[in-house]
VOBA-1610 file (N, C-alpha, C; in pm, whole numbers, padded with zeros to 5 digits, always signed):
BEGIN
Unk-01329+01947-03530Unk-01293+02033-03421Unk-01349+02012-03309Unk-01225+02030-03138Unk-01253+01957-03042Unk-01322+02068-02951Unk-01473+02045-02893Unk-01496+02116-02836Unk-01442+02214-02719Unk-01508+02292-02714Unk-01421+02342-02564Unk-01547+02314-02401Unk-01457+02246-02296Unk-01552+02309-02137Unk-01574+02420-02107Unk-01638+02414-01997Unk-01726+02531-01945Unk-01583+02634-01917Unk-01438+02533-01838Unk-01350+02697-01808Unk-01281+02734-01934Unk-01270+02620-02063Unk-01178+02633-02180Unk-01296+02754-02220Unk-01378+02789-02229Unk-01470+02835-02303Unk-01470+02989-02242Unk-01443+03021-02120Unk-01425+03143-01999Unk-01327+03192-02064Unk-01177+03087-02090Unk-01065+03162-02096Unk-01042+03203-02239Unk-01145+03115-02299Unk-01097+03195-02454Unk-01176+03312-02502Unk-01301+03346-02416Unk-01422+03445-02455Unk-01393+03582-02348Unk-01269+03531-02244Unk-01284+03655-02163Unk-01209+03814-02256Unk-01257+03925-02188Unk-01232+04017-02276Unk-01129+04066-02327Unk-01067+04123-02467Unk-00898+04129-02489Unk-00859+04264-02404Unk-00913+04315-02336Unk-00850+04412-02226Unk-00870+04366-02135Unk-00868+04237-02088Unk-00852+04138-01958Unk-00717+04047-01890Unk-00630+04048-01833Unk-00566+03937-01857Unk-00618+03837-01794Unk-00557+03718-01836Unk-00560+03610-01778Unk-00455+03477-01783Unk-00454+03423-01683Unk-00368+03321-01661Unk-00398+03195-01662Unk-00382+03112-01735Unk-00440+02960-01735Unk-00362+02837-01743Unk-00331+02763-01653Unk-00232+02700-01545Unk-00319+02522-01563Unk-00211+02459-01657Unk-00276+02335-01666Unk-00140+02244-01782Unk-00167+02069-01697Unk-00089+02010-01728Unk-00102+01967-01872Unk+00033+01927-01904Unk+00052+01881-02059Unk-00069+01776-02075Unk-00129+01787-02217Unk-00226+01733-02269Unk-00381+01747-02231Unk-00386+01915-02144Unk-00514+01910-02141Unk-00574+01984-02186Unk-00526+02048-02317Unk-00605+02114-02438Unk-00537+02286-02416Unk-00399+02295-02386Unk-00383+02459-02360Unk-00352+02547-02490Unk-00295+02438-02589Unk-00281+02496-02730Unk-00412+02502-02820Unk-00455+02418-02779Unk-00618+02442-02832Unk-00690+02587-02806Unk-00669+02579-02639Unk-00764+02686-02644Unk-00697+02807-02656Unk-00564+02785-02700Unk-00474+02964-02734Unk-00545+03009-02846Unk-00523+02851-02939Unk-00567+02909-03132Unk-00746+02961-03097Unk-00786+02884-03022Unk-00965+02971-03020Unk-00929+03056-02929Unk-00882+03098-02891Unk-00850+03258-02862Unk-00750+03356-02951Unk-00735+03314-03025Unk-00680+03430-03120Unk-00754+03419-03185Unk-00874+03325-03247Unk-00947+03299-03343Unk-01011+03462-03271Unk-01094+03443-03156Unk-01159+03513-03032Unk-01118+03648-03090Unk-00985+03708-03015Unk-00929+03844-03067Unk-00949+03882-03185Unk-00909+03814-03263Unk-00876+03860-03468Unk-01020+03944-03494Unk-01148+03821-03470Unk-01305+03830-03534Unk-01397+03896-03434Unk-01390+03915-03300Unk-01462+03924-03203Unk-01428+04013-03118Unk-01296+04037-03083Unk-01245+04096-02993Unk-01150+04268-02972Unk-01183+04256-03133Unk-01124+04396-03231Unk-00967+04421-03206Unk-00891+04304-03243Unk-00781+04333-03221Unk-00727+04302-03366Unk-00630+04368-03419Unk-00563+04306-03557Unk-00509+04246-03533Unk-00500+04122-03660Unk-00401+04005-03653Unk-00255+04016-03642Unk-00210+04176-03693Unk-00037+04161-03713Unk-00079+04256-03573Unk-00129+04275-03493Unk-00108+04328-03310Unk-00043+04231-03255Unk-00140+04100-03255Unk-00093+03973-03158Unk+00048+03942-03137Unk+00096+03962-03025Unk+00220+03858-03047Unk+00207+03730-02949Unk+00276+03614-02990Unk+00241+03472-02905Unk+00373+03433-02913Unk+00421+03449-02782Unk+00552+03371-02731Unk+00590+03254-02698Unk+00661+03203-02732Unk+00656+03023-02671Unk+00837+03012-02630Unk+00868+02923-02610Unk+01038+02873-02572Unk+01103+02829-02665Unk+01009+02725-02751Unk+01056+02666-02827Unk+01036+02674-03015Unk+01090+02631-03069Unk+01047+02648-03222Unk+00954+02548-03266Unk+00978+02416-03199Unk+00869+02336-03212Unk+00726+02340-03195Unk+00734+02453-03071Unk+00616+02456-03019Unk+00522+02593-03151Unk+00653+02630-03137Unk+00582+02808-03270Unk+00523+02744-03409Unk+00585+02634-03442Unk+00574+02547-03600Unk+00454+02480-03551Unk+00400+02413-03425Unk+00293+02379-03395Unk+00189+02495-03409Unk+00185+02592-03336Unk+00092+02676-03342Unk+00089+02713-03468Unk+00180+02783-03531Unk+00124+02847-03683Unk+00117+02713-03757Unk+00093+02601-03724Unk+00026+02510-03839Unk-00090+02445-03794Unk-00141+02500-03670Unk-00257+02492-03653Unk-00325+02623-03688Unk-00298+02744-03701Unk-00357+02852-03693Unk-00376+02803-03877Unk-00310+02777-03969Unk-00292+02743-04072Unk-00417+02684-04126Unk-00454+02540-04065Unk-00573+02468-04009Unk-00683+02513-04001Unk-00678+02614-03930Unk-00818+02685-03905Unk-00852+02777-03987Unk-00768+02859-04048Unk-00788+02918-04146Unk-00913+02816-04285Unk-00813+02734-04271Unk-00860+02616-04399Unk-00973+02557-04382Unk-01001+02597-04226Unk-01126+02527-04177Unk-01237+02630-04212Unk-01257+02744-04201Unk-01301+02857-04264Unk-01277+03021-04165Unk-01162+02996-04066Unk-01158+03117-03987Unk-01117+03220-04080Unk-01088+03338-04013Unk-01076+03470-04113Unk-00902+03432-04201Unk-00874+03505-04289Unk-00762+03461-04366Unk-00682+03527-04295Unk-00680+03705-04189Unk-00613+03751-04123Unk-00515+03669-04015Unk-00565+03560-03957Unk-00504+03491-03881Unk-00404+03408-03876Unk-00380+03446-04007Unk-00189+03404-04053Unk-00073+03498-04031Unk-00184+03662-04007Unk-00085+03705-03999Unk-00050+03731-03829Unk-00058+03676-03768Unk-00055+03646-03626Unk+00083+03653-03566Unk+00160+03757-03505Unk+00296+03705-03473Unk+00319+03610-03423Unk+00371+03513-03406Unk+00424+03362-03313Unk+00597+03350-03329Unk+00613+03359-03195Unk+00786+03393-03160Unk+00841+03332-03098Unk+00949+03276-03100Unk+01056+03233-02980Unk+01067+03328-02872Unk+01109+03359-02740Unk+01174+03427-02673Unk+01266+03503-02770Unk+01392+03454-02753Unk+01463+03495-02850Unk+01478+03538-03006Unk+01429+03548-03072Unk+01381+03597-03189Unk+01231+03688-03200Unk+01249+03778-03025Unk+01179+03885-03048Unk+01160+03999-03133Unk+01210+04054-03144Unk+01240+04127-03244Unk+01241+04105-03373Unk+01186+03969-03431Unk+01191+04027-03582Unk+01033+04006-03547Unk+00956+03983-03470Unk+00797+04017-03434Unk+00786+04163-03540Unk+00863+04260-03502Unk+00856+04383-03556Unk+00841+04405-03721Unk+00898+04278-03754Unk+00889+04328-03912Unk+00783+04324-03979Unk+00668+04270-03936Unk+00543+04300-03983Unk+00494+04414-03988Unk+00484+04495-03845Unk+00460+04627-03816Unk+00538+04734-03927Unk+00657+04723-03960Unk+00777+04759-04040Unk+00742+04786-04121Unk+00660+04645-04249Unk+00624+04653-04364Unk+00508+04727-04404Unk+00396+04718-04306Unk+00323+04804-04298Unk+00285+04949-04314Unk+00395+04979-04188Unk+00445+05093-04221Unk+00481+05178-04343Unk+00539+05067-04387Unk+00592+05115-04505Unk+00520+05121-04623Unk+00378+05090-04603Unk+00271+05076-04720Unk+00234+04949-04788Unk+00322+04819-04771Unk+00264+04717-04838Unk+00210+04644-04803Unk+00115+04559-04871Unk-00040+04508-04803Unk+00050+04376-04745Unk-00122+04356-04705Unk-00078+04230-04600Unk-00015+04130-04773Unk-00128+04126-04869Unk-00091+04039-04985Unk+00055+04024-05025Unk+00139+04144-05021Unk+00246+04191-05032Unk+00341+04138-04935Unk+00346+04111-04755Unk+00412+04088-04681Unk+00397+03884-04703Unk+00292+03875-04718Unk+00269+03711-04727Unk+00316+03654-04892Unk+00340+03716-04956Unk+00405+03676-05127Unk+00544+03682-05106Unk+00581+03780-05020Unk+00702+03821-05096Unk+00811+03853-04941Unk+00767+03939-04837Unk+00838+03930-04723Unk+00864+03772-04638Unk+00750+03720-04662Unk+00722+03553-04626Unk+00826+03445-04654Unk+00825+03501-04752Unk+00926+03339-04860Unk+01036+03402-04913Unk+01059+03574-04965Unk+01218+03622-04966Unk+01338+03543-04951Unk+01314+03508-04812Unk+01438+03496-04753Unk+01515+03309-04773Unk+01365+03220-04772Unk+01413+03102-04702Unk+01515+03051-04810Unk+01485+03027-04981Unk+01593+03051-05038Unk+01744+03065-05002Unk+01757+03166-05022Unk+01874+03250-04943Unk+01895+03206-04865Unk+01864+03164-04710Unk+01942+03141-04610Unk+01942+02972-04613Unk+01908+02875-04706Unk+01920+02770-04721Unk+02100+02793-04794Unk+02046+02829-04896Unk+02180+02881-04994Unk+02290+02964-04911Unk+02290+03047-04835Unk+02384+03099-04719Unk+02429+02988-04637Unk+02381+02904-04584Unk+02395+02796-04517Unk+02516+02684-04569Unk+02465+02669-04725Unk+02526+02554-04794Unk+02645+02608-04861Unk+02652+02775-04846Unk+02791+02804-04942Unk+02897+02873-04853Unk+02787+02906-04696Unk+02918+02954-04608Unk+03020+02798-04529Unk+02982+02676-04538Unk+02949+02570-04529Unk+03117+02516-04592Unk+03066+02562-04755Unk+03189+02556-04879Unk+03294+02640-04818Unk+03280+02759-04796Unk+03369+02857-04817Unk+03437+02845-04626Unk+03380+02780-04518Unk+03503+02767-04446Unk+03583+02692-04496Unk+03541+02588-04577Unk+03683+02446-04633Unk+03790+02562-04658Unk+03762+02679-04704Unk+03910+02734-04821Unk+03965+02832-04702Unk+03857+02879-04632Unk+03876+03039-04557Unk+03915+02982-04390Unk+03838+02878-04316Unk+03885+02827-04218Unk+03744+02953-04147Unk+03761+02857-04036Unk+03646+02911-03941Unk+03714+03065-03879Unk+03777+03091-03833Unk+03831+03248-03808Unk+03769+03346-03922Unk+03872+03321-04002Unk+03798+03428-04078Unk+03679+03428-04191Unk+03618+03325-04151Unk+03472+03296-04178Unk+03370+03376-04097Unk+03409+03376-03957Unk+03329+03473-03886Unk+03346+03592-03941Unk+03466+03663-03923Unk+03485+03763-03971Unk+03412+03836-04102Unk+03447+03708-04213Unk+03354+03783-04323Unk+03246+03757-04344Unk+03163+03663-04286Unk+03021+03634-04243Unk+02945+03689-04163Unk+03034+03785-04032Unk+02973+03867-03933Unk+02953+03986-04044Unk+03050+04004-04104Unk+03062+04142-04173Unk+02957+04137-04255Unk+02908+04061-04259Unk+02790+04025-04399Unk+02673+04049-04329Unk+02653+04006-04256Unk+02573+03982-04120Unk+02521+04142-04049Unk+02625+04213-04045Unk+02606+04344-03993Unk+02612+04444-04127Unk+02660+04432-04239Unk+02683+04524-04317Unk+02459+04505-04411Unk+02394+04383-04419Unk+02256+04356-04429Unk+02160+04455-04377Unk+02183+04467-04270Unk+02137+04534-04143Unk+02102+04681-04220Unk+02215+04735-04277Unk+02142+04884-04321Unk+02078+04881-04438Unk+02016+04741-04495Unk+01969+04751-04602Unk+01824+04791-04536Unk+01805+04769-04449Unk+01609+04793-04387Unk+01642+04932-04367Unk+01806+04997-04330Unk+01791+05134-04266Unk+01761+05237-04385Unk+01832+05174-04522Unk+01789+05233-04678Unk+01641+05222-04658Unk+01592+05098-04655Unk+01417+05057-04721Unk+01309+05186-04631Unk+01373+05187-04444Unk+01282+05276-04409Unk+01306+05392-04464Unk+01443+05470-04517Unk+01465+05620-04548Unk+01419+05590-04676Unk+01419+05501-04754Unk+01360+05496-04871Unk+01193+05551-04870Unk+01110+05491-04830Unk+00989+05422-04786Unk+00941+05414-04917Unk+00784+05458-04902Unk+00705+05372-05039Unk+00626+05528-05064Unk+00683+05605-05179Unk+00651+05754-05194Unk+00466+05760-05208Unk+00424+05634-05298Unk+00297+05590-05357Unk+00243+05497-05369Unk+00166+05452-05419Unk+00135+05301-05403Unk+00233+05213-05449Unk+00223+05115-05385Unk+00339+05034-05441Unk+00368+04960-05579Unk+00467+04981-05614Unk+00511+04908-05753Unk+00573+04847-05758Unk+00636+04783-05889Unk+00731+04638-05909Unk+00857+04662-05832Unk+00901+04832-05834Unk+01018+04806-05772Unk+01009+04849-05622Unk+00882+04834-05622Unk+00921+04827-05421Unk+00917+04720-05377Unk+00846+04640-05395Unk+00814+04491-05382Unk+00974+04429-05384Unk+01025+04484-05556Unk+01185+04450-05563Unk+01289+04490-05464Unk+01287+04601-05399Unk+01307+04659-05304Unk+01315+04571-05189Unk+01225+04572-05184Unk+01152+04515-05006Unk+01233+04344-05050Unk+01258+04213-05129Unk+01179+04143-05184Unk+01430+04138-05225Unk+01476+04206-05219Unk+01627+04215-05207Unk+01638+04220-05066Unk+01617+04366-05003Unk+01656+04350-04862Unk+01693+04230-04756Unk+01520+04143-04780Unk+01532+04035-04689Unk+01610+03977-04742Unk+01601+03915-04886Unk+01717+03841-04904Unk+01818+03847-04904Unk+01854+03941-04878Unk+02027+03987-04874Unk+02055+03968-04739Unk+01983+03977-04651Unk+01960+03997-04476Unk+01956+03838-04463Unk+01863+03737-04521Unk+01884+03613-04525Unk+01976+03538-04548Unk+02011+03582-04647Unk+02194+03537-04704Unk+02256+03558-04577Unk+02272+03654-04538Unk+02371+03682-04422Unk+02395+03577-04287Unk+02243+03589-04270Unk+02182+03508-04141Unk+02255+03369-04185Unk+02216+03324-04296Unk+02301+03173-04340Unk+02390+03135-04330Unk+02506+03255-04402Unk+02656+03239-04384Unk+02721+03231-04238Unk+02612+03308-04164Unk+02701+03353-04009Unk+02655+03230-03956Unk+02572+03161-03951Unk+02468+03067-03869Unk+02569+02973-03897Unk+02622+02926-04043Unk+02726+02804-04085Unk+02841+02827-03960Unk+02921+02983-03966Unk+03039+02979-03894Unk+03017+02963-03783Unk+02956+03001-03706Unk+02882+03060-03551Unk+02874+02873-03457Unk+02781+02805-03598Unk+02771+02662-03556Unk+02910+02592-03545Unk+02995+02632-03654Unk+03108+02573-03697Unk+03228+02584-03540Unk+03221+02727-03514Unk+03298+02789-03415Unk+03271+02761-03283Unk+03134+02682-03246Unk+03092+02656-03120Unk+03109+02509-03121Unk+03076+02431-03214Unk+03170+02278-03272Unk+03304+02262-03190Unk+03406+02392-03296Unk+03536+02363-03247Unk+03562+02358-03091Unk+03468+02458-03019Unk+03519+02485-02868Unk+03469+02423-02791Unk+03394+02272-02816Unk+03332+02179-02734Unk+03439+02100-02714Unk+03450+02046-02611Unk+03513+01857-02568Unk+03533+01786-02668Unk+03538+01718-02703Unk+03489+01575-02794Unk+03418+01526-02737Unk+03411+01448-02559Unk+03380+01353-02551Unk+03212+01445-02492Unk+03203+01568-02499Unk+03071+01614-02434Unk+03045+01727-02508Unk+03055+01697-02648Unk+03018+01779-02777Unk+02860+01849-02764Unk+02780+01740-02778Unk+02674+01785-02721Unk+02613+01817-02640Unk+02633+01819-02520Unk+02622+01850-02383Unk+02637+02023-02367Unk+02767+02043-02434Unk+02814+02173-02436Unk+02742+02262-02546Unk+02748+02210-02687Unk+02704+02277-02751Unk+02540+02306-02717Unk+02488+02261-02653Unk+02354+02274-02654Unk+02375+02388-02538Unk+02445+02378-02438Unk+02446+02500-02349Unk+02519+02617-02373Unk+02617+02590-02508Unk+02685+02742-02571Unk+02561+02824-02632Unk+02536+02714-02709Unk+02385+02784-02747Unk+02300+02855-02713Unk+02248+02840-02591Unk+02172+02858-02510Unk+02181+03008-02411Unk+02299+03015-02363Unk+02381+03108-02342Unk+02389+03217-02410Unk+02378+03208-02540Unk+02439+03271-02643Unk+02322+03334-02639Unk+02152+03293-02636Unk+02032+03382-02676Unk+01988+03403-02532Unk+02081+03436-02415Unk+02033+03508-02306Unk+02032+03651-02334Unk+02131+03709-02395Unk+02152+03859-02375Unk+02053+03937-02449Unk+01996+03812-02587Unk+01910+03922-02673Unk+01770+03878-02637Unk+01752+03810-02574Unk+01627+03769-02486Unk+01569+03895-02420Unk+01652+03953-02311Unk+01671+04068-02230Unk+01620+04185-02371Unk+01770+04198-02437Unk+01755+04300-02499Unk+01637+04315-02665Unk+01608+04248-02673Unk+01515+04215-02822Unk+01377+04295-02713Unk+01357+04251-02572Unk+01248+04294-02515Unk+01143+04471-02516Unk+01316+04524-02591Unk+01290+04704-02561Unk+01294+04746-02694Unk+01312+04670-02801Unk+01296+04696-02932Unk+01155+04802-02988Unk+01051+04715-02928Unk+00927+04805-02996Unk+00911+04925-02907Unk+00977+04965-02789Unk+01004+05077-02693Unk+01099+05169-02821Unk+01218+05128-02808Unk+01318+05194-02876Unk+01269+05266-03048Unk+01184+05131-03108Unk+01124+05205-03260Unk+01075+05335-03261Unk+00939+05280-03082Unk+00870+05442-03106Unk+00944+05570-03053Unk+01055+05547-03022Unk+01154+05666-02961Unk+01197+05702-03037Unk+01294+05584-03135Unk+01393+05691-03220Unk+01352+05659-03331Unk+01265+05576-03363Unk+01197+05628-03537Unk+01256+05436-03603Unk+01255+05451-03746Unk+01282+05305-03818Unk+01444+05306-03845Unk+01439+05435-03880Unk+01577+05464-03976Unk+01710+05440-03829Unk+01655+05556-03763Unk+01726+05547-03622Unk+01758+05407-03569Unk+01644+05289-03542Unk+01664+05190-03499Unk+01749+05090-03557Unk+01737+05084-03678Unk+01819+05000-03777Unk+01966+05044-03777Unk+02015+05145-03775Unk+02140+05244-03814Unk+02165+05170-03635Unk+02139+05125-03530Unk+02161+05114-03386Unk+02125+04969-03410Unk+02087+04900-03442Unk+02062+04771-03475Unk+02249+04751-03537Unk+02281+04841-03603Unk+02394+04743-03697Unk+02545+04801-03623Unk+02519+04938-03549Unk+02598+04953-03429Unk+02620+04863-03327Unk+02547+04800-03248Unk+02520+04688-03195Unk+02587+04599-03236Unk+02605+04559-03353Unk+02653+04469-03403Unk+02829+04451-03427Unk+02885+04628-03368Unk+03022+04613-03409Unk+03097+04512-03254Unk+03068+04564-03146Unk+03111+04515-03058Unk+03159+04378-03074Unk+03044+04295-03071Unk+03068+04164-03128Unk+03172+04061-03237Unk+03184+04216-03338Unk+03291+04184-03445Unk+03416+04173-03387Unk+03467+04317-03253Unk+03581+04331-03220Unk+03615+04253-03111Unk+03498+04147-03075Unk+03528+04048-02988Unk+03581+03938-03044Unk+03606+03926-03173Unk+03654+03856-03260Unk+03842+03864-03270Unk+03894+03971-03237Unk+04012+03988-03225Unk+04056+03920-03105Unk+03986+03861-03003Unk+04004+03790-02869Unk+03980+03621-02893Unk+03873+03608-02973Unk+03860+03447-02990Unk+03815+03414-03111Unk+03850+03451-03206Unk+03902+03412-03310Unk+03950+03565-03373Unk+04103+03511-03398Unk+04185+03659-03432Unk+04172+03598-03578Unk+04191+03651-03728Unk+04230+03642-03781Unk+04311+03554-03888Unk+04466+03533-03810Unk+04535+03492-03859Unk+04586+03332-03748Unk+04503+03331-03671Unk+04544+03261-03582Unk+04495+03078-03685Unk+04588+03000-03641Unk+04571+02861-03666Unk+04552+02813-03553Unk+04427+02740-03551Unk+04357+02633-03455Unk+04489+02523-03435Unk+04492+02451-03317Unk+04555+02363-03311Unk+04507+02213-03347Unk+04587+02098-03408Unk+04537+02022-03526Unk+04392+01954-03451Unk+04430+01888-03320Unk+04257+01840-03235Unk+04174+01924-03223Unk+04118+02063-03282Unk+04068+02133-03281Unk+03948+02151-03367
//
């Protein structure tokens, strides 16, 4: 493990209730300081790991941070360090997942085994299945159908919140959690396949990479700002109403398909 210099040590050991700004060029150990800061906050600063949120701009940076956290756990840091929420700015709302599961009564072990893994294969399968179905359905109809699946699976979380866990967590409760997460990730896989195909079709063949990057970046802007209010909304509305609101917010996007991807429209041959 790399030792900290005096300035890095001071940043790591700043009290948990104090604000700190670290400015340094690339390659000077900012990520290392962050990891040690997280260890300090969770082991000595009085913070619960699931209450700590780390935001980054890229998925690559998120993967790097999560990998280093796992390595520090293997080197002897507290196992709770794995439950620090590390997210990109555009996926901030998913940082509410762990608090939601904890509020329902699931243990950290349940979350680690079920919630962190139940969505992997459904998402992969959804992406593959979505690609195959689009060959038969066409991109426009796939957007309608897969978008509807994504919207409806949100209601699974509303049902989970309404159902709750009335007593000690049992097999049926864990099965319900896995079912809801798996269904939502299946919908995400289907919807992502259709969305990527639609964006790719909308780009000019000579500038596909540039325009694709631009369109997907612009698509992330609204949710980046809206997601920042997710925690406040949960506090004000409660989990059930919050998820019903999320379902309602999906409907305007579906209505836009009437304009951008009509059900019976046949795209031009070169599209």
